[in-house]
ChimeraX commands (.cxc) that place a marker at each C-alpha (Angstrom):
marker #1 position -8.00,21.89,54.12 radius 0.5
marker #1 position -9.20,20.96,50.67 radius 0.5
marker #1 position -8.98,23.65,48.00 radius 0.5
marker #1 position -12.54,24.28,46.92 radius 0.5
marker #1 position -13.77,26.77,44.37 radius 0.5
marker #1 position -15.76,29.55,46.02 radius 0.5
marker #1 position -19.49,29.03,45.65 radius 0.5
marker #1 position -19.09,25.52,44.21 radius 0.5
marker #1 position -21.39,22.78,45.44 radius 0.5
marker #1 position -19.69,20.49,47.90 radius 0.5
marker #1 position -21.01,16.94,47.95 radius 0.5
marker #1 position -19.90,13.43,48.70 radius 0.5
marker #1 position -16.43,12.82,50.10 radius 0.5
marker #1 position -15.44,16.50,49.86 radius 0.5
marker #1 position -18.42,17.53,51.99 radius 0.5
marker #1 position -17.72,14.79,54.53 radius 0.5
marker #1 position -14.08,15.87,54.78 radius 0.5
marker #1 position -15.03,19.55,55.14 radius 0.5
marker #1 position -17.64,18.69,57.78 radius 0.5
marker #1 position -14.99,16.82,59.76 radius 0.5
marker #1 position -12.57,19.77,59.57 radius 0.5
marker #1 position -15.27,22.25,60.57 radius 0.5
marker #1 position -16.38,20.07,63.48 radius 0.5
marker #1 position -12.83,19.74,64.84 radius 0.5
marker #1 position -12.22,23.49,64.64 radius 0.5
marker #1 position -15.61,24.33,66.16 radius 0.5
marker #1 position -15.00,21.91,69.04 radius 0.5
marker #1 position -11.65,23.64,69.67 radius 0.5
marker #1 position -13.47,26.95,70.17 radius 0.5
marker #1 position -13.59,28.66,66.78 radius 0.5
marker #1 position -16.79,30.51,66.01 radius 0.5
marker #1 position -19.02,29.80,63.03 radius 0.5
marker #1 position -18.11,33.21,61.61 radius 0.5
marker #1 position -14.39,32.48,61.92 radius 0.5
marker #1 position -14.86,29.14,60.18 radius 0.5
marker #1 position -16.91,30.75,57.41 radius 0.5
marker #1 position -14.21,33.36,56.78 radius 0.5
marker #1 position -11.41,30.79,56.87 radius 0.5
marker #1 position -13.11,28.45,54.40 radius 0.5
marker #1 position -14.59,31.12,52.14 radius 0.5
marker #1 position -18.15,30.02,52.86 radius 0.5
marker #1 position -21.24,31.72,54.24 radius 0.5
marker #1 position -22.29,31.62,57.87 radius 0.5
marker #1 position -25.44,29.71,56.87 radius 0.5
marker #1 position -23.50,27.05,55.00 radius 0.5
marker #1 position -21.14,26.40,57.92 radius 0.5
marker #1 position -24.06,26.38,60.38 radius 0.5
marker #1 position -25.93,23.86,58.21 radius 0.5
marker #1 position -22.92,21.56,57.79 radius 0.5
marker #1 position -22.21,21.59,61.52 radius 0.5
marker #1 position -25.87,20.85,62.30 radius 0.5
marker #1 position -25.91,18.00,59.77 radius 0.5
marker #1 position -22.79,16.61,61.46 radius 0.5
marker #1 position -24.58,16.38,64.79 radius 0.5
marker #1 position -22.58,19.13,66.49 radius 0.5
marker #1 position -24.23,20.68,69.54 radius 0.5
marker #1 position -24.00,24.38,68.76 radius 0.5
marker #1 position -22.96,26.82,71.48 radius 0.5
marker #1 position -25.15,29.68,72.62 radius 0.5
marker #1 position -24.58,33.18,71.36 radius 0.5
marker #1 position -22.92,34.33,74.57 radius 0.5
marker #1 position -23.07,37.74,76.12 radius 0.5
marker #1 position -24.87,38.87,79.23 radius 0.5
marker #1 position -28.15,37.25,80.07 radius 0.5
marker #1 position -30.89,38.97,81.99 radius 0.5
marker #1 position -33.13,37.18,84.38 radius 0.5
marker #1 position -36.06,38.52,86.34 radius 0.5
marker #1 position -34.49,37.41,89.61 radius 0.5
marker #1 position -31.25,39.30,88.92 radius 0.5
marker #1 position -33.04,42.54,88.07 radius 0.5
marker #1 position -35.26,42.23,91.17 radius 0.5
marker #1 position -32.18,41.69,93.34 radius 0.5
marker #1 position -30.58,44.86,91.92 radius 0.5
marker #1 position -33.76,46.85,92.54 radius 0.5
marker #1 position -33.92,45.68,96.16 radius 0.5
marker #1 position -30.23,46.49,96.71 radius 0.5
marker #1 position -30.73,50.08,95.52 radius 0.5
marker #1 position -33.56,50.69,98.01 radius 0.5
marker link #1:1,2 radius 0.2
marker link #1:2,3 radius 0.2
marker link #1:3,4 radius 0.2
marker link #1:4,5 radius 0.2
marker link #1:5,6 radius 0.2
marker link #1:6,7 radius 0.2
marker link #1:7,8 radius 0.2
marker link #1:8,9 radius 0.2
marker link #1:9,10 radius 0.2
marker link #1:10,11 radius 0.2
marker link #1:11,12 radius 0.2
marker link #1:12,13 radius 0.2
marker link #1:13,14 radius 0.2
marker link #1:14,15 radius 0.2
marker link #1:15,16 radius 0.2
marker link #1:16,17 radius 0.2
marker link #1:17,18 radius 0.2
marker link #1:18,19 radius 0.2
marker link #1:19,20 radius 0.2
marker link #1:20,21 radius 0.2
marker link #1:21,22 radius 0.2
marker link #1:22,23 radius 0.2
marker link #1:23,24 radius 0.2
marker link #1:24,25 radius 0.2
marker link #1:25,26 radius 0.2
marker link #1:26,27 radius 0.2
marker link #1:27,28 radius 0.2
marker link #1:28,29 radius 0.2
marker link #1:29,30 radius 0.2
marker link #1:30,31 radius 0.2
marker link #1:31,32 radius 0.2
marker link #1:32,33 radius 0.2
marker link #1:33,34 radius 0.2
marker link #1:34,35 radius 0.2
marker link #1:35,36 radius 0.2
marker link #1:36,37 radius 0.2
marker link #1:37,38 radius 0.2
marker link #1:38,39 radius 0.2
marker link #1:39,40 radius 0.2
marker link #1:40,41 radius 0.2
marker link #1:41,42 radius 0.2
marker link #1:42,43 radius 0.2
marker link #1:43,44 radius 0.2
marker link #1:44,45 radius 0.2
marker link #1:45,46 radius 0.2
marker link #1:46,47 radius 0.2
marker link #1:47,48 radius 0.2
marker link #1:48,49 radius 0.2
marker link #1:49,50 radius 0.2
marker link #1:50,51 radius 0.2
marker link #1:51,52 radius 0.2
marker link #1:52,53 radius 0.2
marker link #1:53,54 radius 0.2
marker link #1:54,55 radius 0.2
marker link #1:55,56 radius 0.2
marker link #1:56,57 radius 0.2
marker link #1:57,58 radius 0.2
marker link #1:58,59 radius 0.2
marker link #1:59,60 radius 0.2
marker link #1:60,61 radius 0.2
marker link #1:61,62 radius 0.2
marker link #1:62,63 radius 0.2
marker link #1:63,64 radius 0.2
marker link #1:64,65 radius 0.2
marker link #1:65,66 radius 0.2
marker link #1:66,67 radius 0.2
marker link #1:67,68 radius 0.2
marker link #1:68,69 radius 0.2
marker link #1:69,70 radius 0.2
marker link #1:70,71 radius 0.2
marker link #1:71,72 radius 0.2
marker link #1:72,73 radius 0.2
marker link #1:73,74 radius 0.2
marker link #1:74,75 radius 0.2
marker link #1:75,76 radius 0.2
marker link #1:76,77 radius 0.2
marker link #1:77,78 radius 0.2
view
């Protein structure tokens, strides 16, 4: 990982190198928040760099609710 001054603009080769590192880590399962903390950057910056790199971002996770699932639960209770 390149040593970059916190809050400094990252352009050119440094940005390309950082984008590559972020992409590899993200593809291995690290979250955007974990990457932001590790690299001393904001969530928004990491999100933007990943998006610019063409990474397909994962969903937020957690339970999802569908109308069919809630209807099935309601029928089961009756």
